[in-house]
N, C-alpha and C positions, 0 to 999 in steps of 0.2 A: 593486527591481522586483515587480509586484502580481499573483504565480501565477495569477490567476483570469484574467486579461486576456494574458497570457504565452501559458496554454495556451487563452484562445478562439482567443486570433488562428491558433495553431497546432494546432490542434483536428483538422480535416477529413485535415492530410497528415497530423498524430503518431498518428491514428486505424487512417489504411494501412496505416502502416508498423508497426503490431503485433497480427500477425494469430494470434498462437500463444502459447499460457500454454508459462510455464517448466519446465521440466522439475525444479527445486525443487521447485515451487506442488503441481509432479501429483504426485510423491513423498510428501509432506508430506500430500495426503488420500486414501493410500490407505489403504485399512480405518477410514476417521472417514465419518462420517453424526451429522449431527443435523437438528432441524427444521426451526434459524432460523440463520441464518449471514448472514455481515457482510463484506466485498469493499471496505475503506478506502481511496483512491486510486483508483477502480473504471478510472478510464480507456475506455477502448470498452469493456470488461465482457468480453476476454477471461478473467479471471481468476474472474469475477464465473460465464459459464457451465458453470467446472468446479464451484463450487462449488452453482450448482442444480440439479444431477445428483447432491448428495452430501445435500442439505436438499432440504424441502418447500416452506420458499421462503430465496430468498439477495435478498438488501437491497445494490447501490450507493451508495456514496457519495463523490464525488467535489464536489470549490473550480469544476470546468468546465464551465456548462453543453451549454456546443459536445462540450466529451468524454463528457457523459453523453445530448444526443441520441445519437452514436453510439451507443454501449450501449447505448440504446433499440434502435437500427433494425441492429441487430447482434442482438439477445433475440430480437425478429418474425421477423427472418431465417433464423433457423436453431431457430427452436421453441420458446424454453425463455422465452420473456416471460410463460408463462405460474406461473410458478417466479417468479419476480424481482419487484425494485422496486427503485425506480436514486430520489437522494433528494439534491438540491442539499446539505451541506453542509462544512462546516471538518472536517477533520482533525482540529483541539483542543480542535476543543467538537464531541462528538460528538452530530447528533440523533440519535438514540439511548435506546430505556429502560435504563436499570437492569440488568443480569443479563438478556440482552436473546435473546443470541445465545452458540452452544456451538461455533461453530467462525468460524473470521477470517483471515483475507487480508490484510495492511497492507502491498503489495509496493511496492516503490522512489519512495516518497512523504512519505516520514518527513527524509530528507532535502530537502526543498525548503523546510521549516522554520525559521526563524530569532525570537529566538536561543536558545540552547542549553534554558533555558527552557519555551518550549514546545514541543523536543522531547519534553523527558520530562514534562510534566502529556500529551501526546501519548499516552503510551503508558501514562499513566494510566489515560489515557480509554479506547484498550484494553482492561485490566483492568476497569474498571468496567463496559460494557459485556457483557463476558463470564460463563458461571453459569459456577457452583463445576464445575471438572470442563470447563470449559472449555477448546481449543486454541487455539490461533495461530500463523502465520508472521510476522515482522517484515523485509524485508529492506534492506539501506541501501547505496548504492554501495560501495566500498571505497578505499586506499588502496594494496590489493594488486592492483586493474585495471593491465594492463599501459600503459593511457594516463598513468597519475600516478607521478610519480618521488620519491615525500616518502613518511616512514613516521612521519609523525603526521598524525592531522587538523586541513584545514585549509579555511577558505568558498572557493567559487569561484566561477566562473560557465560555464557549457556554453551556448553557438551552437548550436541548431536552423537549418538552414539551409532556408529555403523551395522551393519548384520558382520557379527566376528570380533564386532565387541570394540576396535577400533571407537574415538572421543577425537571429532572434530572442536576445537574450539571456537563458539560467533560472538561478538561483538553484541551486546545489546547496554541503552539508554537506559535504563527500566522508570520510566516518569511518577513522578507523583502529581496528582490532578489539577493541584495551584501548576506545580511549577510547568505541566500542558497549557492550558491554558494562559500563563502568560505567555508560551513561544508565537500560540498560536498567535497574540495580541499585538505580538511584536512583529506578525510578519504583516501580508501584503491581504489576507484575507480576513474574511469581516466572517465569525464565530455568532453560528445561532443555537448552539446547544453543543455543552457539554454534559454526557454522564458517561460512567461506572458500567462496565456489563460482563461478567464473567471474568472477572479480574484483569481487566485491559481498560482503556482509555476511548472513547468517539465523538467527534464533535461534527457535527451538519455545520458546513460552510459555505461561502461565496465569494467572489472576487470584489477586490476594493473598484466603486467604482467604475467608470473610466472616465479623466476628464477628454 
């Protein structure tokens, strides 16, 4: 299943159900500021909005043009459009220059990539675009979530139900915490901390020192 067509199909309904930022993202951004920030898998822009308050420019990247349209509309309605830009792009090949940003969020998106090599490569892409001293927050769905009765990571589909009852399957790789830490270690990122909260794994990360 193609993630772009999947999320374009559900974009309007999905965006309408994603009003508020996650508290873990709010906590991560406390006391952090930068000139340029990046929201990978920005969806409807709810976390781009937080970054825009912490940076002169916050860029949101998403594979779904439908969700980017929702993000642009949110930015205009909430008055943060002047501090943001939204770009169509793939998390595995970010359309962002090397060392371009000082802050990044990568929330609830990595687990949609397949296979593992693509996920690790995407984490390395995050390291590439973070400048020295920069910081990022990565989150994925975890086996610690109440809906899963598994101890090791696995691939699955999770249906999104549209108004009217139509279901749209979405690919997920559900991470166990050790596997998440291993993928981070296999990438070019330096991991500061890995935690589990509300059924998700979170990692605060930094780029590898540039030679």
